[in-house]
N, C-alpha and C positions, 0 to 999 in steps of 0.2 A: 631560448626557452620562451614559450608564450606566457602572457601575463597570468592567465588562469592556472598555468602550471606552477608559476612562482608562488601565487597566493594560496593555492589549494582550494578545493571545493568541498568543504566539510560542513556546510550548513545543513540542518535537518530539513527533511521534507515533512511539512506539517499537515498536509491534506490527505494523507493516506496512512494505513496501518503499517507498523514496522514489522520487519521479518521476525518470526518467532511468536507473534501475537497468537494467543490460543483462540481458535475458532470453534464455537460450541455447536453450531448447526451444520447440516450437510450441504448447505448452499455454497457454491464456489464464489469467491470474491473476485472483483475485477483485477486486483493485483495478481491473484493466482492465475487468472485467465491470461493475463499478459505474459506471465512466465511460461504457461503451458503452450501457447502458440509459438513462442520462440524456441522452445526445446521440444524434443519429441521422444517417445518411447518406442520400443520394438513391438510390432504387432505379434501377438502370441502365436499366430499361425506360422511365423518365421522360425519357431523352434524346430521346424522340419529340417532346417539347414544346419549342418555341423559348423559351417563358417557363415556368419551372418552377412548377407549382401550389404555393401556400404550404405546404401540409402535406407536400409531398415535398421541399422545399428542405432542404439539410443544415443542421444546427444544432450549434454547439459553445458550451457555457456553462461558463466557467471556475469560477465559484463557485456562487452561487444566483441564481435569477431574483428580482430585488428587487420588492417590492410598491410600486407607484407610484400615488399619487392624482394624476391629471392636473390637478385644480384647484389643487393645492399645488405642482406642479412648476414649476421655473424654471431657465433656463440662464443662467449668469453668464459674462461675457467680461471677463477682468481680467489682472493681472500688469503687464508692462511695456508698458502702453498709455496713451494720453493721455485716452481717454474710455471708462472702464469701462461695461459694459452689463449689463442684466438683462432677460430676455424670458421671459414665460410662454408657454404653448402657443398661446394665441389670438394673441399678438403675432407669434410665429414663423410661424404659418400665414397671417397677413395679409401677409407679405412676398411678393415675386415668387417663383413656384414653377416648377419644371421636373421632368420625368419622364425618367429615363434607364434603359435596360436595361443591367444590369451583371452579369457573371459573377463570382461569389465562389467562392474555393477556400481550404480550410484549408491552412496551410503544412505541416502534418503528414500531408497526404494521401499514402498509400502507406507509412506508417510500419510497419504490421503485416506487410508483406512483407519487411522487412529481417531479417537474421540475423547476429549477435544483434540483437534489437530493443530500443530504449530504452522503458522502461516509461512509458506515457502513453496517451492516447486511441488505441485500436488501429484506425486507419483502414486500409481496403484501398485502393480507388481512387475511392470514391463520394462523398467529402467536397466536394461542389460543387453549385452551382445557379445559375440565372439568373433574376433578378426585375426587375420594373419598379419602381424606387424613385422616390418623389415627395418633394420637399422644397425647401428654399431653399438657394441657393448659399452656400458658406462665405465666398468672397472678399469680397463686398460687406459682410458683417457684420464681417469682420476689418478692412476699410478704414475702416468707421465707428469702430471702436475705436481705430484708428490706432496700430499698434505703434511704439514708440520706436526711435531709430536704433540702439541697442545690442541690439535684439531678437535672441534666439537661437531655440531650439526652441519650438514651440507644442504644449502638452500638452492632451490630451483625456482627461478623467476621467469614468469611469462610476460608477453607483450600486452596482454589484456589488462585494462585499467578501469577502476571505478570506485564506488563508495559502498561500503558495507559496514554495519555496526558503527556508523558515523565516522569511519576511518577511510580516508582516501588512500588507495593502495594499488600496486601492481598485484595480480594474483600470484602468490608464491607459497610454496610448501617446502618442508625440509625432511630429511632422513638422516639417521645416524650414519657415520662413516662406515661402520661395520655392515649395515644393511646395504649400502651402496656397492659393496664388494661382491654381492651376489652376481653370479655370471649371467643370469637371465634378464637383468635390468638393461633396458635398451634406450638409446636415443633414436627414436623411430622417425623415418622420413617417408615410409610407404605403408599403405593399408590395403590388404588383399591384392598386392601386386601393382597398385597405382599410387602416384604421389598423394600425400595426405590431402584430403579435401579441406577447404578453408575452415569448415566447422569442426573438423577433427584435429586442428592444430598446425596447419601448414605454416612453415616448412618442416618443423621438427617438434616432436613432443616426447615427453618421458613416458615410458611404459614400465610399471612395477608389478609384475605378476603376483597375484594373491592379495593385493591391497585394493581397498575401495577406490572408486574413480577419482575422488578429490586429489589423490596423490599423483595422478598421471598428468602432470602440468603440461598444458598445451602452449603453442606459440613460444617455445622456449627461447630465451635470449641470453641467460647467464646461469652459471653454476658457481656458487660462492661458498667457500669453506670458512666457517666461523671458528672462534676459539671457545664457544659456549653453546648453550641451547638457543634455538631460534624462537623468538617470542612474537612473531608477526601475527596479525589477526587470524588468518586462516589456519594457523597452527595452534596458537595458544587459546583462542577464544572459540572459534567455530569447530565443528566436527568433534564434539564431545558427547558422550553418553551421560546425561545428567537428568536427575528427577525433579529438580526445582531450580529456581533462579539463583539461589545461593549455594548450590551444589557445584563444586569445582569440576566434578565429572571425571570420566576416564576417556582419554583420546581414542578416537576411532582409528583402527588400523586395518586388520585383515578381514576379509569377507567371511561372514558366517554362512553356514550351509543353507542352501535353498534348492527346492525342486519346483519346477513349473510344468504344467500340463498343457500340451497343445490342445486347444479347444476342440472337442469332438462335435460331430454333427454340423448343423447350420445355425446361424444366430438370428435372433430377433433384432431388428435394426437398431432400436433405441436401447433396450435393456441389456442386450448381448446375452440373454439367456439362450442356452443351446437346446436345440430340438433334435431328437434321435428317433430312429425307427426301433421297433421292438425286435432287436436282433443282436447277435454277438458283436461287441465293439472292441477294437484294439486301441486302448488308451496309451499315449506315449508322451514323452517330454524330455527335458534336460535337467540335470542336477549338477551343482558345483559347490565348492568351498575353497576359500583361500587359506584355511587353517590346516587342512590335511586332505588327502584324496577321498573322494566319495566312495563309501563301501556298501551303502544300502539305500534303496528308495522303497517306500511303502505307499500303498494306495488304499483308500477307504471309499466305499460307495454308500456309506450311511452317516456322513457328516463327521467322521472321526471317532465313532464308537468302536469300530473294529478295523484292523489293518491286515493287509496281505502284502508280502514282499513282491516287488516287480523284478523283471529281468534287466540286467545292466549290460551295456556294451562298453568296449574300450574307448577311451578318450583319444582324440587326435593329438593331444599334447598333455603333459603333466599339469599344465596351467589352464586347461580348457575344460568345459563342461562334459559330462557323460550323458549318453542317450539311455533312456529307460523305456520299458514297455510292459503292459499288463493287459491280459484278456479279461474283459468284463462281460458277463452274460446276464443282462437284466431279465427278470422272469415275469414282470408285469408292468403295465403302463403306470405313469405317475411321475412325481417330482423326486429328484435325487440330488444330494450334494456330494459331488466327488471331491476327494482331497488327495494331496500328494505331500509327502515329507521326506527329507533327506537326512542321512547320518554320515558323518565323515570318520576317518580312521583315528581321529583324536577323541572320539566319543561325543562330539557335538551333534545334537539333534534339534531339528526345527521344533519350536514350541507350538502348542495348540493355540494358545491365546495370543492376542496382540501384545507386542512388546512396547508399551507406552513409555516415552521419555520426552524430555523438554524440547529436544531438537527434531524429534521424529526420525532418528537414525537407527539403523540396524534392526528394523522391524522385519524379521524373517519368519513370521508365523506361517503355518501351513497354507498352501495354495488351495483355495476352495472354488469349485466351478459348479454353478447351478445348472442342471439339465432337466429337461422334460422328455420322457420317453412316451411316444405316441404310437397308436396303431394306425394302419392305413385308413384313409377316408376323409382326412382333413381337406379343406379347400386348397386346390393346387392350380396355379396358372401354368398351363403347358407352354413351354418355349415355342416361339414361332416356327423354328426350324424342325420341330417334331410334330406339328399339327398335321393331321391328315385332311387334305382338301377333298371336296366332293367331286 
């Protein structure tokens, strides 16, 4: 063990704002910029794909991408079990496999739209993606290890390491034993038919359909069964819906319903305001929920004052988003605010207003897209391959 590993690196950084600091103005801070360039969201035009291409899927990395030699990697299953296990990558891949399309969304999606906003990764609404994850089911592996009768939480520990909340830590999260027995929970080693890219958790990550992204531990190194609840930082302190510093809050778990709209027309370079011709438009997008299946998507062309139901298509998987579409026929030029909202089978509906909370999590307010409908005649630069030469 290196000296810095023995001693720990828990001194505070004193020359920058701490995570969670409330930012009153709209200006992005340097700390947020550093996070934003390391992580990336899914371009909204990628909503056209039922399965998000790997390079367009959102990425959030808490600390650093660890360097992993797959020939040396091993997964240990231990703690309060009768039969501790250790499997290398070859052993894991030799087990029965399954592929499931799953929509993942960051719990902080929408944080940057809050005012004041908590200092952290400044997501707008694009921290989402749907991939086909291939791996082996967690349940049979856990059954082989055979948790003892006093088993409590099951902790999933990653190889990524850093400091958050003044605590030096491996990134790790837990699930109750009963939740771990869901058949669809995977130890995934492939994404869209390819080995996991480094940023997505190579060589193995956890996939927990329906739960926000913080649960899907990447670069997995161990599974540990405790005899009680897990109180590590990422579980007991982070990812809670709380309204004040002294509010213990409610742990974030399943994804709340959300609908996003594929941006229509063409964008202004800086503002991303959309420009459309005065003609019938087919608006489309995707909707999902980790609480229950999506049963309705509604669209508004007047900023949320009135709503009309959109058409829904079947999902490629019970754990993936649904496509929706709506025909909009603007009758006159001008500015419009298009909105989309989703409802799931449990009766959860996207709220109209921003869902402010101390950590900026679960802000699933309706998606709003500002568009300008114009008549022909604006200045247009004809592309070179369409110009008529004399």
